[in-house]
C-alpha positions as CSV (number, residue, x, y, z in Angstrom):
1,M,2.3,21.1,-6.8
2,S,0.8,20.0,-3.4
3,I,2.2,17.3,-1.2
4,A,-0.9,15.3,-1.8
5,S,0.0,15.1,-5.5
6,G,3.5,13.9,-4.9
7,A,5.8,16.9,-4.3
8,S,8.6,16.7,-1.8
9,S,8.0,18.6,1.4
10,T,11.8,19.3,1.6
11,T,14.1,21.7,-0.1
12,G,17.6,21.1,-1.4
13,A,20.0,21.6,-4.2
14,V,18.7,18.6,-6.2
15,D,15.5,19.1,-8.2
16,V,13.1,16.4,-7.0
17,E,12.3,15.4,-10.6
18,D,16.0,14.5,-11.0
19,A,16.3,12.6,-7.8
20,P,16.0,8.8,-7.9
21,L,12.5,7.4,-7.2
22,Y,12.0,4.1,-5.4
23,V,8.7,2.4,-4.6
24,V,8.1,-0.4,-2.0
25,G,5.4,-3.0,-2.2
26,D,3.6,-4.7,0.7
27,V,5.8,-5.5,3.7
28,H,3.3,-7.2,6.1
29,G,5.5,-7.1,9.1
30,H,8.6,-8.6,7.5
31,L,11.0,-6.0,8.8
32,D,14.2,-7.9,8.2
33,E,13.4,-8.5,4.6
34,L,12.5,-4.8,4.1
35,E,15.8,-3.7,5.6
36,A,17.7,-6.1,3.4
37,A,15.9,-4.8,0.3
38,L,16.5,-1.2,1.2
39,Q,20.2,-1.9,1.9
40,E,20.5,-3.6,-1.5
41,Q,19.2,-0.4,-3.1
42,G,21.6,1.8,-1.1
43,L,18.8,3.6,0.8
44,I,19.9,2.5,4.3
45,D,23.0,1.3,6.0
46,D,23.5,-1.9,8.0
47,E,22.1,0.0,11.1
48,G,19.0,1.0,9.3
49,R,19.9,4.7,8.9
50,W,19.0,6.6,5.7
51,T,21.8,6.7,3.1
52,G,19.7,7.6,0.1
53,G,20.6,11.2,0.0
54,A,18.1,13.1,-2.2
55,S,16.4,9.9,-3.3
56,R,12.6,9.7,-3.0
57,L,11.1,6.6,-1.4
58,W,7.4,5.7,-1.4
59,F,5.8,2.9,0.5
60,L,2.6,1.6,-1.0
61,G,1.1,0.5,2.4
62,D,0.3,-2.7,4.3
63,F,3.1,-2.4,6.8
64,T,1.4,-4.7,9.4
65,D,-0.3,-8.0,9.8
66,R,0.6,-11.5,8.5
67,G,4.2,-11.1,9.5
68,P,6.3,-10.9,12.7
69,D,7.0,-7.1,13.3
70,G,4.5,-4.7,11.7
71,I,5.1,-2.0,14.3
72,G,8.8,-2.3,13.7
73,V,8.0,-1.5,10.1
74,V,5.9,1.6,11.1
75,D,8.8,2.7,13.4
76,L,11.3,2.4,10.5
77,A,9.1,4.3,8.1
78,M,8.6,7.1,10.6
79,R,12.3,7.4,11.3
80,L,13.3,7.3,7.6
81,A,10.8,10.1,6.9
82,D,12.7,12.4,9.3
83,E,16.2,11.2,8.3
84,A,15.6,11.6,4.6
85,A,14.1,15.1,5.0
86,E,17.2,16.2,6.9
87,V,19.4,15.6,3.8
88,G,17.0,16.8,1.1
89,G,15.4,13.4,0.3
90,S,12.0,12.1,1.2
91,A,10.4,8.9,2.5
92,R,6.6,8.8,2.2
93,M,3.9,6.3,2.5
94,L,0.3,5.6,1.3
95,L,-2.3,4.0,3.5
96,G,-3.2,0.5,2.6
97,N,-6.3,-1.5,3.7
98,H,-4.3,-3.1,6.6
99,E,-3.4,0.3,8.0
100,I,-7.1,1.2,7.9
101,L,-8.0,-2.1,9.7
102,L,-5.3,-1.5,12.3
103,L,-6.7,2.0,13.0
104,G,-10.2,0.5,13.1
105,V,-9.3,-2.1,15.8
106,Y,-7.2,0.5,17.7
107,F,-10.0,3.1,17.8
108,F,-13.1,0.8,17.9
109,G,-12.0,-2.7,19.0
110,D,-15.1,-4.8,19.5
111,H,-17.5,-2.4,17.9
112,P,-19.9,-4.4,15.6
113,V,-19.6,-4.0,11.9
114,P,-22.0,-5.4,9.2
115,V,-20.9,-8.3,6.9
116,A,-22.7,-10.6,4.6
117,G,-24.8,-13.0,6.6
118,G,-24.5,-11.3,9.9
119,A,-22.3,-9.0,12.0
120,T,-18.8,-9.2,13.5
121,T,-16.3,-6.7,15.0
122,F,-13.2,-4.9,13.9
123,R,-11.1,-7.1,16.2
124,E,-12.5,-10.3,14.8
125,I,-11.9,-9.3,11.2
126,W,-8.4,-8.0,12.1
127,L,-7.5,-11.3,13.7
128,R,-8.9,-13.4,10.8
129,N,-6.8,-11.4,8.4
130,G,-3.4,-11.7,10.0
131,G,-3.6,-9.2,12.9
132,L,-1.2,-9.9,15.8
133,Q,-1.8,-8.9,19.4
134,W,1.9,-8.3,19.7
135,D,1.6,-5.4,17.2
136,L,-1.5,-4.0,18.7
137,D,0.1,-4.0,22.2
138,R,2.9,-1.8,20.9
139,F,0.9,0.5,18.7
140,T,0.9,4.0,20.2
141,E,-1.2,7.1,19.8
142,A,1.7,8.9,18.1
143,Q,1.9,6.1,15.5
144,A,-1.8,6.1,15.0
145,Q,-1.9,9.9,14.4
146,W,1.1,9.6,12.0
147,L,-0.8,7.0,10.0
148,V,-4.0,9.1,10.0
149,S,-2.0,12.0,8.4
150,Q,-0.8,9.9,5.4
151,P,-2.4,10.0,1.9
152,V,-4.0,7.2,0.0
153,A,-2.9,8.2,-3.5
154,A,-0.2,10.3,-5.2
155,V,1.1,11.1,-8.6
156,V,4.9,11.2,-8.8
157,D,6.8,11.6,-12.0
158,G,3.8,10.4,-14.1
159,Y,3.1,7.4,-11.9
160,L,-0.2,7.1,-10.1
161,L,0.7,5.5,-6.8
162,I,-2.1,3.6,-5.0
163,H,-2.2,0.7,-2.7
164,S,-5.1,-1.3,-4.1
165,D,-5.6,-2.4,-7.7
166,S,-9.1,-0.9,-7.6
167,N,-11.1,2.0,-8.8
168,A,-12.8,2.4,-5.4
169,Y,-10.7,5.5,-4.8
170,L,-13.1,7.4,-7.0
171,E,-15.9,6.9,-4.5
172,Y,-14.1,9.5,-2.3
173,G,-13.5,12.2,-5.0
174,S,-12.5,12.9,-8.6
175,T,-9.0,14.3,-8.0
176,I,-6.1,13.2,-5.9
177,E,-6.5,16.2,-3.7
178,D,-10.2,15.6,-3.1
179,I,-9.7,11.9,-2.4
180,D,-6.8,12.4,0.1
181,G,-8.7,15.3,1.7
182,E,-11.9,13.4,2.1
183,I,-10.2,10.4,3.6
184,A,-8.0,12.5,5.9
185,E,-11.0,14.3,7.2
186,M,-12.8,11.0,7.8
187,L,-9.8,9.6,9.8
188,R,-9.1,12.7,11.8
189,D,-12.3,12.2,13.7
190,P,-13.2,8.6,12.8
191,E,-16.6,6.9,13.1
192,P,-16.9,3.1,13.1
193,L,-19.0,2.5,10.0
194,P,-17.2,5.0,7.6
195,C,-13.9,3.5,8.7
196,W,-15.3,0.0,8.1
197,D,-16.5,1.0,4.6
198,L,-13.1,2.4,3.8
199,F,-11.4,-0.8,4.7
200,R,-14.0,-2.8,2.7
201,N,-13.5,-0.5,-0.3
202,L,-9.7,-0.8,-0.2
203,T,-9.8,-4.6,-0.1
204,R,-11.2,-4.6,-3.7
205,R,-8.9,-6.0,-6.3
206,G,-8.4,-7.1,-9.9
207,A,-9.8,-4.0,-11.6
208,F,-7.0,-3.9,-14.2
209,M,-7.0,-7.5,-15.1
210,G,-8.8,-9.4,-17.9
211,E,-10.1,-8.0,-21.1
212,A,-11.6,-4.9,-19.5
213,G,-8.5,-4.2,-17.4
214,P,-6.6,-1.9,-19.8
215,N,-9.7,0.3,-20.2
216,A,-10.3,0.4,-16.5
217,A,-6.6,1.5,-16.0
218,A,-6.9,4.1,-18.7
219,D,-10.1,5.5,-17.1
220,L,-8.5,5.8,-13.7
221,L,-5.4,7.5,-15.1
222,G,-7.7,9.8,-17.1
223,E,-9.5,10.8,-13.9
224,L,-6.5,11.1,-11.5
225,G,-3.5,11.7,-13.7
226,G,-0.3,9.9,-14.5
227,R,0.8,7.6,-17.3
228,H,1.2,4.4,-15.3
229,I,-0.5,2.9,-12.2
230,V,1.7,1.5,-9.6
231,H,0.0,-0.7,-6.9
232,G,0.5,-3.4,-4.3
233,H,-2.3,-5.3,-2.5
234,T,-2.7,-8.3,-4.8
235,P,0.3,-10.6,-4.6
236,I,1.8,-11.3,-8.0
237,P,1.5,-15.0,-7.4
238,Y,-2.2,-14.7,-7.2
239,Q,-2.3,-13.0,-10.5
240,T,0.0,-15.3,-12.4
241,G,-0.2,-18.6,-10.5
242,Q,3.6,-18.6,-10.0
243,D,5.4,-20.1,-7.1
244,P,6.1,-17.1,-4.8
245,A,9.7,-18.1,-4.5
246,T,10.2,-17.5,-8.3
247,I,9.0,-13.9,-8.2
248,E,12.0,-11.7,-9.1
249,G,10.6,-8.3,-9.8
250,P,7.4,-6.2,-10.5
251,R,4.8,-7.4,-12.9
252,V,3.8,-5.1,-15.8
253,Y,0.3,-5.7,-17.3
254,A,-2.9,-4.1,-18.7
255,D,-1.1,-3.2,-21.9
256,G,1.9,-1.8,-20.1
257,Q,-0.2,0.7,-18.1
258,V,0.0,-1.0,-14.7
259,I,2.9,-2.2,-12.4
260,N,2.3,-4.5,-9.5
261,L,4.8,-4.3,-6.7
262,D,3.3,-6.9,-4.3
263,G,5.8,-9.8,-4.4
264,G,3.7,-11.8,-2.0
265,I,6.1,-11.6,0.9
266,Y,4.0,-13.4,3.4
267,L,3.6,-16.3,0.9
268,G,7.3,-16.7,0.5
269,G,7.9,-14.1,-2.2
270,P,10.3,-11.1,-2.1
271,C,10.0,-7.7,-0.6
272,L,10.1,-5.6,-3.7
273,V,11.9,-2.2,-3.5
274,T,12.0,-1.0,-7.1
275,R,13.5,2.0,-8.8
276,L,11.3,3.7,-11.4
277,P,11.2,3.9,-14.3
278,L,11.7,0.2,-14.9
279,P,14.2,-0.8,-17.6
280,D,12.3,-1.6,-20.8
281,P,9.2,-3.1,-19.1
282,A,7.4,-5.7,-21.2
283,P,3.8,-6.4,-20.4
284,D,3.0,-9.9,-19.1
285,E,0.4,-12.2,-20.4
286,E,-3.0,-12.3,-18.6
287,P,-3.2,-15.8,-17.1
288,A,-6.0,-15.0,-14.6
289,T,-9.3,-13.3,-14.6
290,D,-10.7,-10.8,-12.2
291,D,-13.0,-13.4,-10.5
292,E,-10.0,-15.6,-9.8
293,T,-8.2,-12.9,-7.7
294,L,-11.2,-11.4,-5.9
295,N,-11.4,-12.3,-2.2
296,M,-8.4,-14.6,-2.4
297,V,-6.9,-13.1,0.7
298,Y,-9.5,-11.3,2.8
299,D,-12.0,-13.0,5.1
300,I,-14.8,-10.5,5.7
301,S,-17.8,-12.8,5.8
302,A,-19.8,-13.5,8.9
303,P,-18.2,-16.0,11.3
304,T,-19.4,-19.5,11.2
305,E,-18.6,-22.7,13.1
306,S,-16.1,-23.6,10.3
307,N,-14.3,-20.3,10.8
């Protein structure tokens, strides 16, 4: 099994299939909350050092923007990847749309990009969607190249891990290896418009909600593999209408096929660090429709005087 399809790149006495599997939802710069959640699961100590042994940890992306210390989150993830590997564990990440946007503003800055009703720039869209100059000032070439090397999808223990609740991944290939390879090649020598299109595609949401959601989930699983989809990107409160402060764990929906791990941390919800499999997950009701969740977060329209 290739690394792109979820295998550990480390060796050790523990079979990776027997090692605990943890998945982290969107962090959005909330480093303190992330560290507290990882400590609660026994994956790091109070100094932020890896204590998870042979455990496998996957981040679903969106490390930066909307919160106070996105680059601190990147630093932590990079360090945990090294520390976990040293003891036979692994800490991996998937690229989210906010990583793509950060790379876009880092590489292209004020380059114009097309939007409905006009044109704007990577920088303008980044700022309007929670980008912080404090993060960009500290973002290094080494961090950028590390992000560029990360996959966008993986299948681990029968879970299809992706950032966005979207089928847009299939626009880049029909297998995990093809999708990760196509996007990696694109980001190794990036051009502005393909990078912009990738960001736009990964902002899509809501594909697995509503009456058609279970079929869409089954179709994506049939194409890419796995028995369950695990995603972030769309905050659970936007799907359910709940007060973010009442979110206590992942949301299972689409006839039990899909698990949402975005607790809505920047809205006041929790940073979800969850061990899989879930204990007896029961599917939630569907209180919202696809249209109600689309474009609830991202501002990618042309600037107007009201913006």
